[in-house]
C-alpha positions, 0 to 999 in steps of 0.5 A, a space after each residue: 503455495 502461500 501468496 504475498 501481497 504489496 499493496 498501496 494506500 492514500 491518505 484522505 485527509 492529508 498528502 501521504 502515500 503508504 506502501 506495504 508488503 503482507 500475507 493478507 492484503 484485506 486484513 492488513 488494509 483494514 487494520 490501516 483504516 482502524 487505526 492499528 497500525 501506529 505508522 498510519 494512524 494519523 493519516 486516516 482514511 484511506 483509499 485503496 490504490 492497488 493491491 498486487 499479488 505474487 507467488 513468493 516474497 521475493 517478487 513482492 518485496 521487489 514490487 514494493 521497492 519499486 513503489 517506494 521509490 521516486 518513479 514508483 511514488 510518482 506512478 501511484 500519485 498518477 493513480 491516486 490523481 484520477 480518483 
């Protein structure tokens, strides 16, 4: 069964947290770090806040939506601020 990942990365150069969904978290985060994603290119480099694996896209999308909400972003800021 194919897995799906939800991940969050935080910019080390700006106050910016990006939350995404993908099939291969390691490759996707490497694309962000390498500047190959237009939306995150100006905010490089990044630190990984979380990567979570789900059995299907529906569950991963539900978690992604939560992490993009106000409460979810507060949760991620809490993780970032402890680093």
